[in-house]
ROKE-123393 format. One record per residue (C-alpha): residue number from 1; residue in one letter; y, x, z. Coordinates in pm, 1 decimal. Each point is the difference from the previous one (the first is absolute). Example, Ala and Ser with C-alpha at 12.3 -4.5 7.8 and 13.67 -1.06 7.14 Angstrom:
REM ROKE-123393
<atom num="1" residuo="A" c2="-450.0" c1="1230.0" c3="780.0"/>
<atom num="2" residuo="S" c2="344.0" c1="137.0" c3="-66.0"/>
REM end
This chain:
REM ROKE-123393
<atom num="1" residuo="N" c2="10744.1" c1="9811.3" c3="6760.8"/>
<atom num="2" residuo="D" c2="157.4" c1="358.3" c3="-32.2"/>
<atom num="3" residuo="W" c2="29.8" c1="127.1" c3="341.2"/>
<atom num="4" residuo="G" c2="89.4" c1="373.7" c3="-17.8"/>
<atom num="5" residuo="G" c2="83.9" c1="-42.8" c3="-380.5"/>
<atom num="6" residuo="G" c2="312.6" c1="-172.6" c3="-136.9"/>
<atom num="7" residuo="H" c2="222.8" c1="3.5" c3="301.7"/>
<atom num="8" residuo="I" c2="-63.5" c1="377.9" c3="48.2"/>
<atom num="9" residuo="R" c2="127.4" c1="58.9" c3="-354.2"/>
<atom num="10" residuo="D" c2="295.2" c1="-194.0" c3="100.8"/>
<atom num="11" residuo="L" c2="65.7" c1="234.7" c3="298.3"/>
<atom num="12" residuo="V" c2="-20.1" c1="284.7" c3="-252.5"/>
<atom num="13" residuo="A" c2="268.2" c1="-170.7" c3="-209.4"/>
<atom num="14" residuo="V" c2="211.8" c1="-65.3" c3="305.6"/>
<atom num="15" residuo="V" c2="-8.6" c1="375.5" c3="77.2"/>
<atom num="16" residuo="A" c2="81.7" c1="93.1" c3="-339.2"/>
<atom num="17" residuo="A" c2="301.7" c1="-240.5" c3="4.2"/>
<atom num="18" residuo="L" c2="115.8" c1="143.0" c3="336.1"/>
<atom num="19" residuo="R" c2="-5.8" c1="352.1" c3="-132.5"/>
<atom num="20" residuo="E" c2="244.2" c1="-104.9" c3="-262.4"/>
<atom num="21" residuo="L" c2="249.3" c1="-114.9" c3="248.7"/>
<atom num="22" residuo="D" c2="300.7" c1="237.2" c3="49.6"/>
<atom num="23" residuo="F" c2="11.5" c1="-81.5" c3="377.0"/>
<atom num="24" residuo="T" c2="-367.0" c1="74.4" c3="80.6"/>
<atom num="25" residuo="D" c2="-162.9" c1="332.1" c3="87.6"/>
<atom num="26" residuo="A" c2="-268.3" c1="-11.4" c3="-258.2"/>
<atom num="27" residuo="G" c2="-192.0" c1="282.3" c3="191.2"/>
<atom num="28" residuo="N" c2="-30.5" c1="-203.9" c3="314.0"/>
<atom num="29" residuo="V" c2="-152.2" c1="-330.6" c3="-88.0"/>
<atom num="30" residuo="F" c2="-239.9" c1="-130.3" c3="244.3"/>
<atom num="31" residuo="V" c2="-203.0" c1="-320.5" c3="30.1"/>
<atom num="32" residuo="A" c2="-71.4" c1="-228.5" c3="298.2"/>
<atom num="33" residuo="G" c2="-169.5" c1="-326.4" c3="23.3"/>
<atom num="34" residuo="M" c2="-163.6" c1="-259.9" c3="234.9"/>
<atom num="35" residuo="S" c2="-342.2" c1="-169.1" c3="-18.6"/>
<atom num="36" residuo="F" c2="-45.7" c1="-55.9" c3="-378.0"/>
<atom num="37" residuo="G" c2="303.9" c1="226.7" c3="-41.8"/>
<atom num="38" residuo="G" c2="-194.6" c1="254.3" c3="212.5"/>
<atom num="39" residuo="F" c2="-296.0" c1="-26.0" c3="-251.8"/>
<atom num="40" residuo="S" c2="244.8" c1="35.9" c3="-277.6"/>
<atom num="41" residuo="V" c2="138.2" c1="321.7" c3="158.4"/>
<atom num="42" residuo="M" c2="-363.3" c1="145.4" c3="30.9"/>
<atom num="43" residuo="S" c2="-74.9" c1="-104.3" c3="-343.8"/>
<atom num="44" residuo="L" c2="301.0" c1="154.6" c3="-146.9"/>
<atom num="45" residuo="L" c2="-63.6" c1="328.5" c3="182.1"/>
<atom num="46" residuo="T" c2="-348.4" c1="29.6" c3="-119.3"/>
<atom num="47" residuo="Q" c2="66.6" c1="-111.0" c3="-361.9"/>
<atom num="48" residuo="Y" c2="328.1" c1="191.1" c3="-41.8"/>
<atom num="49" residuo="P" c2="-25.5" c1="285.3" c3="248.5"/>
<atom num="50" residuo="D" c2="333.3" c1="189.2" c3="-108.7"/>
<atom num="51" residuo="L" c2="220.7" c1="-306.9" c3="-54.5"/>
<atom num="52" residuo="V" c2="172.0" c1="-6.3" c3="342.5"/>
<atom num="53" residuo="R" c2="75.5" c1="258.7" c3="264.5"/>
<atom num="54" residuo="A" c2="-155.7" c1="-204.4" c3="298.8"/>
<atom num="55" residuo="G" c2="-164.0" c1="-325.2" c3="92.9"/>
<atom num="56" residuo="A" c2="-5.9" c1="-242.0" c3="292.7"/>
<atom num="57" residuo="D" c2="-281.5" c1="-257.2" c3="38.2"/>
<atom num="58" residuo="F" c2="60.8" c1="-270.2" c3="265.2"/>
<atom num="59" residuo="F" c2="-315.6" c1="-182.9" c3="81.9"/>
<atom num="60" residuo="G" c2="-129.7" c1="11.0" c3="-356.7"/>
<atom num="61" residuo="F" c2="-375.9" c1="-38.5" c3="-87.4"/>
<atom num="62" residuo="T" c2="-167.5" c1="270.7" c3="-205.9"/>
<atom num="63" residuo="E" c2="-352.9" c1="-126.9" c3="-48.7"/>
<atom num="64" residuo="L" c2="-46.5" c1="-341.1" c3="-158.0"/>
<atom num="65" residuo="A" c2="-349.4" c1="-94.0" c3="101.2"/>
<atom num="66" residuo="T" c2="58.0" c1="68.9" c3="377.9"/>
<atom num="67" residuo="F" c2="342.7" c1="-167.7" c3="-38.8"/>
<atom num="68" residuo="V" c2="-164.7" c1="-321.2" c3="-128.0"/>
<atom num="69" residuo="D" c2="-265.8" c1="17.7" c3="270.4"/>
<atom num="70" residuo="S" c2="271.7" c1="7.3" c3="265.4"/>
<atom num="71" residuo="W" c2="131.7" c1="-356.3" c3="-92.1"/>
<atom num="72" residuo="P" c2="-149.6" c1="-314.8" c3="142.1"/>
<atom num="73" residuo="Y" c2="-309.2" c1="-117.6" c3="-220.9"/>
<atom num="74" residuo="Y" c2="166.6" c1="-297.3" c3="-118.5"/>
<atom num="75" residuo="L" c2="283.0" c1="204.4" c3="-160.2"/>
<atom num="76" residuo="Q" c2="-206.1" c1="281.1" c3="-152.7"/>
<atom num="77" residuo="Q" c2="-63.7" c1="-190.4" c3="-304.0"/>
<atom num="78" residuo="N" c2="362.6" c1="-78.4" c3="-54.6"/>
<atom num="79" residuo="L" c2="84.3" c1="363.0" c3="35.5"/>
<atom num="80" residuo="S" c2="-264.5" c1="87.1" c3="-250.4"/>
<atom num="81" residuo="V" c2="147.1" c1="-242.3" c3="-241.8"/>
<atom num="82" residuo="E" c2="344.8" c1="161.8" c3="53.7"/>
<atom num="83" residuo="L" c2="-150.1" c1="343.7" c3="-60.8"/>
<atom num="84" residuo="G" c2="-175.8" c1="-117.4" c3="-307.4"/>
<atom num="85" residuo="F" c2="-340.4" c1="133.7" c3="132.5"/>
<atom num="86" residuo="D" c2="-190.2" c1="21.8" c3="314.4"/>
<atom num="87" residuo="P" c2="6.8" c1="361.5" c3="93.7"/>
<atom num="88" residuo="R" c2="-310.9" c1="-49.3" c3="217.8"/>
<atom num="89" residuo="R" c2="-204.2" c1="-88.7" c3="-307.4"/>
<atom num="90" residuo="D" c2="165.0" c1="232.4" c3="-245.4"/>
<atom num="91" residuo="P" c2="-26.7" c1="351.1" c3="166.7"/>
<atom num="92" residuo="L" c2="112.1" c1="195.8" c3="-301.5"/>
<atom num="93" residuo="R" c2="315.1" c1="-194.1" c3="-51.0"/>
<atom num="94" residuo="N" c2="80.9" c1="12.5" c3="366.7"/>
<atom num="95" residuo="R" c2="-48.5" c1="371.3" c3="-8.6"/>
<atom num="96" residuo="L" c2="231.7" c1="25.7" c3="-311.4"/>
<atom num="97" residuo="T" c2="274.1" c1="-231.2" c3="169.4"/>
<atom num="98" residuo="S" c2="-3.0" c1="104.2" c3="356.6"/>
<atom num="99" residuo="P" c2="236.3" c1="294.8" c3="83.9"/>
<atom num="100" residuo="L" c2="-247.8" c1="121.5" c3="276.0"/>
<atom num="101" residuo="Y" c2="-224.0" c1="154.1" c3="-258.9"/>
<atom num="102" residuo="H" c2="278.2" c1="198.9" c3="-156.4"/>
<atom num="103" residuo="L" c2="182.2" c1="145.3" c3="292.9"/>
<atom num="104" residuo="D" c2="-65.2" c1="349.1" c3="-146.2"/>
<atom num="105" residuo="R" c2="269.8" c1="-73.0" c3="-260.1"/>
<atom num="106" residuo="I" c2="271.2" c1="-38.7" c3="258.8"/>
<atom num="107" residuo="S" c2="224.8" c1="312.7" c3="-12.7"/>
<atom num="108" residuo="V" c2="317.1" c1="-104.3" c3="202.4"/>
<atom num="109" residuo="P" c2="52.6" c1="-72.0" c3="363.2"/>
<atom num="110" residuo="L" c2="-103.6" c1="-326.4" c3="129.4"/>
<atom num="111" residuo="Q" c2="87.3" c1="-227.2" c3="299.8"/>
<atom num="112" residuo="I" c2="-237.5" c1="-267.4" c3="106.7"/>
<atom num="113" residuo="H" c2="108.3" c1="-266.6" c3="252.9"/>
<atom num="114" residuo="Q" c2="-249.0" c1="-243.9" c3="143.5"/>
<atom num="115" residuo="G" c2="-8.9" c1="-263.5" c3="254.7"/>
<atom num="116" residuo="A" c2="-307.5" c1="49.2" c3="236.0"/>
<atom num="117" residuo="N" c2="-62.5" c1="-380.6" c3="16.5"/>
<atom num="118" residuo="D" c2="36.4" c1="-71.7" c3="-375.1"/>
<atom num="119" residuo="S" c2="-269.9" c1="-276.5" c3="-85.0"/>
<atom num="120" residuo="R" c2="87.2" c1="4.4" c3="-374.7"/>
<atom num="121" residuo="V" c2="19.7" c1="372.4" c3="-68.1"/>
<atom num="122" residuo="P" c2="-241.1" c1="133.1" c3="255.9"/>
<atom num="123" residuo="R" c2="97.8" c1="329.4" c3="150.9"/>
<atom num="124" residuo="E" c2="-336.7" c1="145.6" c3="-123.0"/>
<atom num="125" residuo="Q" c2="165.2" c1="4.2" c3="-348.3"/>
<atom num="126" residuo="S" c2="284.6" c1="227.6" c3="97.4"/>
<atom num="127" residuo="D" c2="-231.0" c1="218.1" c3="231.3"/>
<atom num="128" residuo="R" c2="-231.1" c1="76.2" c3="-285.7"/>
<atom num="129" residuo="V" c2="284.3" c1="118.6" c3="-225.2"/>
<atom num="130" residuo="V" c2="148.4" c1="218.2" c3="267.6"/>
<atom num="131" residuo="Q" c2="-332.0" c1="157.9" c3="71.6"/>
<atom num="132" residuo="R" c2="-77.9" c1="77.2" c3="-358.8"/>
<atom num="133" residuo="L" c2="348.5" c1="124.4" c3="-83.8"/>
<atom num="134" residuo="R" c2="0.6" c1="221.4" c3="307.3"/>
<atom num="135" residuo="R" c2="-338.5" c1="139.7" c3="-67.4"/>
<atom num="136" residuo="S" c2="118.5" c1="100.0" c3="-341.4"/>
<atom num="137" residuo="G" c2="319.8" c1="187.5" c3="128.2"/>
<atom num="138" residuo="R" c2="243.2" c1="-280.1" c3="-116.4"/>
<atom num="139" residuo="T" c2="326.2" c1="-63.1" c3="187.8"/>
<atom num="140" residuo="V" c2="-15.4" c1="-368.0" c3="161.8"/>
<atom num="141" residuo="A" c2="189.9" c1="-117.3" c3="305.9"/>
<atom num="142" residuo="Y" c2="-178.5" c1="-289.8" c3="166.6"/>
<atom num="143" residuo="F" c2="160.6" c1="-242.6" c3="218.7"/>
<atom num="144" residuo="V" c2="-190.8" c1="-265.7" c3="185.5"/>
<atom num="145" residuo="Y" c2="190.8" c1="-268.0" c3="194.7"/>
<atom num="146" residuo="A" c2="-207.6" c1="-129.8" c3="276.5"/>
<atom num="147" residuo="D" c2="165.9" c1="-336.7" c3="29.2"/>
<atom num="148" residuo="E" c2="33.1" c1="-108.5" c3="-351.3"/>
<atom num="149" residuo="G" c2="-211.9" c1="-160.0" c3="-260.4"/>
<atom num="150" residuo="L" c2="102.2" c1="-53.9" c3="-376.4"/>
<atom num="151" residuo="G" c2="357.6" c1="2.8" c3="-21.5"/>
<atom num="152" residuo="F" c2="181.1" c1="169.2" c3="274.1"/>
<atom num="153" residuo="M" c2="158.1" c1="-291.7" c3="204.3"/>
<atom num="154" residuo="R" c2="143.3" c1="202.6" c3="297.6"/>
<atom num="155" residuo="F" c2="355.7" c1="139.9" c3="-59.3"/>
<atom num="156" residuo="G" c2="-79.9" c1="342.8" c3="173.5"/>
<atom num="157" residuo="N" c2="-277.6" c1="57.4" c3="-223.6"/>
<atom num="158" residuo="Q" c2="173.1" c1="-100.6" c3="-302.1"/>
<atom num="159" residuo="R" c2="287.2" c1="220.3" c3="99.0"/>
<atom num="160" residuo="L" c2="-238.0" c1="299.6" c3="72.3"/>
<atom num="161" residuo="A" c2="-184.8" c1="-50.9" c3="-330.6"/>
<atom num="162" residuo="Y" c2="322.8" c1="15.4" c3="-200.1"/>
<atom num="163" residuo="L" c2="120.7" c1="304.6" c3="179.0"/>
<atom num="164" residuo="R" c2="-314.0" c1="169.4" c3="-60.2"/>
<atom num="165" residuo="L" c2="28.3" c1="-107.5" c3="-366.6"/>
<atom num="166" residuo="V" c2="336.5" c1="134.8" c3="-52.7"/>
<atom num="167" residuo="D" c2="-63.4" c1="313.6" c3="196.2"/>
REM end
């Protein structure tokens, strides 16, 4: 019932703890996540824009109402229960919670990796983010994997995605 809330504050605490470790480069912390983790990356970057140096979103959703709509009808109510609200019926809370509406706050370089055949997090979610960021002059590298869905299953794509992340 707190998507985009408590777990984001947990990530802020993790970054603070990392910066205290003597074997980390406190100025080069970046964040990456997949699916819900991608949503978490985008939420972190829009809520705490100066916390990390860069981010990578792997097939993460950024707009909750269309994300719920993309699920099979019989699962949409379950997802709304998990969210704690139905973003299609509460547009204000959807707008406050969905990173898509706060992209202007992102101030660090971003990578987005998306499977073209993703039925859980439709490519349109990532396309919209990239279009908006590029229109506003933000740095975003966008990689679409033509033969992938949610979660990259092909070793060659996994390898390429991780090489791009490290690069």
